[in-house]
N, C-alpha and C positions, 0 to 999 in steps of 0.2 A: 420367569422361571419360578416354580413353587418353592416356598420356604422348606428346606430339607427337615428342619424340626417339626413343622406343621405336618409334613407327610408322614414322619415317624409316628407322631402322636395319632394321626388318622389310622395308620396301620394297627396301632396298639388297641384303639378303641373297636376296630373291625374285629379283631382277634377276641377281644373281651365279649363282644356281642355274640359271636359264634359260640363261645364257651357257655354263656348264660343260657342261650337256646338249648344247647346240648344237656345241660344240667336239669333244665325243666322237662325236657323230653324224657330223660331217664326216669323222672318221677312219675310220669304218666304212662310210659310205654308198656308196662306189665299189668296195668290195671284191668280187672274183669270189666266187661262192658257195663254192667249195672252200676259200677262205682263212678262212671263218667256222669252219671245223673246226680251225684251227691251234691248238695247245696253248698255254696261258698259264702264268705262273708258279704259279698255283694249281693243286695237283695234281687232275688229272681234269676240269679245266674248260678248255673251248675259248673262243675269242672269242664264239661264240654263247651259251654258258652265261653269260658275263659280262654280256652285254646282256640276256639273258633274266632273270637275277637282279635287275638294275636295274629292268626293267620289272615284274617281280613285286612289288618293294619299293615302287616308285612307285605301283603299284596299291593296295597296302595302305595307303599314306599318303593316297591319294585317298578311299579308303572311310572311313578315320578322320575325315576332314575333312567328308565329305558324307553318309555313311550309317553311323551308328554300329552299327545292327543288322547290316548286311552285314559290317562289320568284325569284329563279335563272332563271326559264323560262321566267318570266316577264322581267328580265333584258336582257336576250337574244333577246327578241322580241324588246325591246327598242334599242339595239345596231344595229339592222337591219336598223332603221330609226332614228338616233340620233337627227336629226333636226326637226322631224315632230311627234314623237310619243306622246308628250304631247298634242299637238293640235288634233291628231287623237283620243286620249282617250276622250278628252273633247267633240269632235264632236260626237262621238259614244254615249256618255251619254246624250248629249243635244238633240239627236234625239228621246229619249224616251218620253212618255207622262209624263208631269210634276209630276203627283201623283205617278207614278212608280219610277221616278228618286228620288223623295224625300223619298220614302219608302225604296228604296235600300241604300240611304245614311244614313238614320236613323238606319237601321239595321247594316250596316258596322260600324257606330260609336259605337254602343252598343257592338258589338263583339270586337272591338278594345280596348274599355274601360276595358272589362272583361280580355283580353290578357295582357294589360299593368299591371293590378292589380296582376296578377299571375306570371309575368315575373321575372326572377332572377335579382335583382338590380345590380349585378356586371357583368352580361353577356353582351357582345357587339354583337348587332345583325346586319346582312348584310344590306347594303343600297347602293344607287347608288354612293356614295363616300365612305369615311372611315366608318367602323362599328361603331355603337353607342349604348349606353345603353338606356334602356327604358325610364328613365327620360329625357334624351336629346331628344329622339325621340318624346316624348310627348310636350316638349317645342317647337320643330320645327313645329309639327302639329298645336299647338296653334297659333304661329305666322302666319302660312299660313291660318289658319281659320279666324283669325282676318283681315288679310290683304285683302283676297279675299271677305270677308264679308264687308269690306269697300267699295269695288268696287260695291257690290250689293246695299249697302245703297246709295251710290252716284247715282246709276242708278235710284233709287226710290225717291231720294230727301229727304232721311231721315237722320237726325243728331243722331248718337248713342251716348249715354253717355259713356265716357271712365270710366274704372274699373281699379282696383288694379291688375287685370290680365295682364295689359300692362307691369308689371315688368319683365315678361318673354321675351317680345319682345325687351324691352330696354336693358336687359342683353345680348341678342344675338347680338344686334346692337353694343354695346360697344366692345364685344369680337371679332366681325368680322372686326374691324378697319383695321388691317394689310391686310386682304383679299381684301378690297376695293382697296388699293393700288397695290397689287400683280396682280389683274385681269387687271389692266390698265398698267401693266409693269413699275410701279413707285416704288422707294424705300420707305418703310414705315419709319416714324419717329423713331428714337432710343428710345426716352423717352415716357413714358405713359402720356396720357392726364388726367386731372381732368374733370369729368362729373358730373354735379349737376342738377338733374331734379325735378321740383315740382310735387309731386304725384297728381293724378287725383282729389283727395278730397281736394287738397290745404293745407293739414295739415302737410306735412313733405317733406323732400327731399330724393330722391334716389340718392346715390352717388357712384361713381366708380373712382378708381384711386387715387394716392397720393394726400393728401390735400393741399401740398405745391407745386403741379405741376404748372409751369408757363403758360402752355398752357391749356386752359379751355373751356368748353362748358356749357352753362347754358340755362335754359328755361323750358317750360312745358313738362312733360313726354309724353303726347299725341303728341305734335308737333315732339319730337325726334323720336317716333315710326313711324309717318307718313313719316318722312324724310328717315329713314333707310330702310323702306320697299318700298321706292320710290312711295309713294302715295300722295306726295305734293311736290312742288318745295320750296326750302328753302326761296325764296322771300316772300312766303305766310305764313311763320311760324315764331313764336316769339322765335327763337334761337339765341343766342349770342355766338361768338367765340372770345376768347382772345389769340392772337398769330397767327402768319402766318400759321403754320402747322395745327392748329385746324381749321382755316378758311378754309383752302384747303380741310380738310376732310368733311366739311359740303357740299362741292360741289360734292363729289364722294361717300359719304357714301352708303352702301348697306349691308343689312343683310342677303341677299340670295346668294346662289351659282350660278355659271355659268357665262356667259359673262357679262361685265359691262352693267348695265341697262340703258336705254335711259332716264328714269325718266319722270316726267310730266312737261308740260309747266307752266310757272308762270301765275298766275291769273286764276285759274280754278274755278272761281265763288265763292271763299271763302274769308273770312276776315282774315287778318294776325292774327296768335295766335289762331285761332279757330279750327284748325286741319282738315286735308285732306288726300289724297291717292297716287301711281301705284305699285307689286309683292311680294314675301317673301320666305325664307327658309333655310339658311345654318348657323349653328353654328360652329365655328372652333372646330373640333373634333366631331361634330355631324353629318356630312354628308351633302349630297345634297337634296334639295327639288326640284324634277323635275318641271321646268316651273314656279317656284314660282316668278321669276322676271318679269313675263309678265306685 
């Protein structure tokens, strides 16, 4: 029998993913068609590319949950062009009329929401990396939706209010610490770090790691999430590191799978501590988010 607390946690992340998608849709729903071609901070990607990529990855997640054979075909196609399949998927979707692209993304999100709700909580579903449970898939989808949504917001000059949904992004970022070292061929520190993040409402702390750990990271949860999704340079964020290993981690942190991300240049038109942006998508044990670190 599934653990009731695990089921409750899964239901909560499903609801948060649903709300994250709605918030981003509200940002683009009323855009004039020409604005869909506005460039975003991801080189070569417009707003249409960002939404098309999210639709493509949501569709892959839906196939994983509902049609393992169909998902296998999608993986085979990706293996034929491992360096370009993400861009090709985004290009294909971005070529659609904006209203059609938006309608397709909305329908796929709704179908994915339904599939997550009925998925067995203990089953691991296939992905581009290790198989993952439905709750982990939803967490990864939320992180990518938020991260690519930040790119869209930046393209439009919109400042989004951070929400408690960022706890999912922060958790993945903390758990992906050792991956950030491994992808760069570096040995990971032997001991855990303490991470203390001020919640978006300022009313509490999100804490990770041993309370007495000498190596520590502190700062706003929003800034930490922007850092680990590589949507801002650490110089533009109000994060503090205590200890040389923790300080080094802030230079290389990434929550998404794949090659080490290039990150953003400092001074991307934002004030320190205000929160900014660049990719997203791998939780250790949760698998890979194709192209998330763009």
